[in-house]
C-alpha positions in Angstrom: 58.3 -27.3 141.7 58.1 -30.9 142.6 57.0 -33.7 140.4 53.9 -34.2 142.6 53.1 -30.2 142.2 53.4 -30.8 138.3 50.8 -33.5 138.3 48.3 -32.0 140.6 46.4 -30.3 137.7 46.2 -33.6 135.9 44.9 -35.4 139.0 42.2 -32.7 139.4 41.1 -33.1 135.9 41.2 -36.7 136.0 38.7 -36.6 139.1 36.2 -34.5 137.1 34.2 -37.1 134.9 30.8 -35.7 134.9 29.6 -33.2 132.6 26.8 -30.8 133.1 25.4 -28.4 130.6 22.7 -25.9 130.8 20.9 -23.3 128.3 20.8 -19.9 129.4 20.2 -16.4 128.2 22.7 -14.0 127.0 22.2 -11.7 129.7 22.7 -14.6 132.2 25.7 -15.6 130.9 27.1 -12.0 130.7 26.1 -11.6 134.4 28.0 -14.9 135.2 31.0 -14.0 133.2 31.1 -10.4 135.1 31.0 -12.2 138.5 33.3 -14.9 137.6 36.0 -12.2 136.3 35.4 -10.1 139.6 35.9 -13.1 141.7 39.0 -14.0 139.8 37.7 -17.3 138.7 37.1 -19.0 135.1 33.4 -19.0 134.1 33.2 -22.8 134.8 34.9 -22.5 138.3 32.6 -19.7 139.2 29.4 -21.7 138.2 30.5 -25.0 139.8 31.4 -23.4 142.9 28.3 -21.2 143.1 26.0 -24.2 142.2 27.8 -26.4 144.7 27.4 -23.8 147.7 23.9 -23.2 146.9 23.3 -27.0 146.8 25.0 -27.8 149.9 23.1 -24.9 151.7 19.7 -26.1 150.4 20.3 -29.7 151.6 21.5 -28.6 154.8 18.7 -26.0 155.4 16.3 -29.0 154.2 18.0 -31.5 156.7 17.7 -29.1 159.6 13.9 -28.4 158.6 13.0 -32.1 158.5 14.7 -32.8 161.9 13.7 -29.7 163.5 9.8 -30.3 163.8 10.3 -33.8 165.2 13.1 -32.5 167.4 11.4 -29.7 168.7 8.4 -31.7 169.9 10.6 -34.1 171.6 12.5 -31.3 173.4 9.2 -29.6 174.2 8.1 -33.0 175.8 11.1 -33.5 177.6 11.0 -30.1 179.3 7.4 -30.4 180.2 7.6 -33.9 181.3 11.2 -34.8 182.3 11.6 -38.6 183.2 13.5 -39.6 186.2 17.1 -40.2 185.7 17.9 -44.3 185.2 19.9 -46.5 187.3 23.1 -46.0 184.9 22.6 -42.1 185.0 22.5 -42.1 189.0 25.7 -44.6 188.7 27.6 -42.6 186.5 26.7 -39.1 188.3 28.0 -40.9 191.6 31.3 -41.9 189.8 31.7 -38.4 188.3 31.2 -36.8 191.9 33.9 -39.0 193.3 36.6 -37.9 190.9 39.0 -35.1 192.5 38.9 -31.8 191.5 35.3 -31.7 189.9 
């Protein structure tokens, strides 16, 4: 084990500066403890990982939904009323078609 390996837990602890507390029922705590044990993690690790995964999923879904409506409308308009290619796109297409092996 190298010196860096020995200091890894200290670095991980140093990075964790915020604290989160929650009041839960005894049944909720028992369920969380059981799930943590089954997954091979401490209760704190399990709760933090689960909360982080759920939070990331919710944020990702919300961002997709927010963009979805606007982007869907733009896509439909582009399909129904396509614009003609501009001069730069036509020029790029001509260059592409001149490349051997295309």
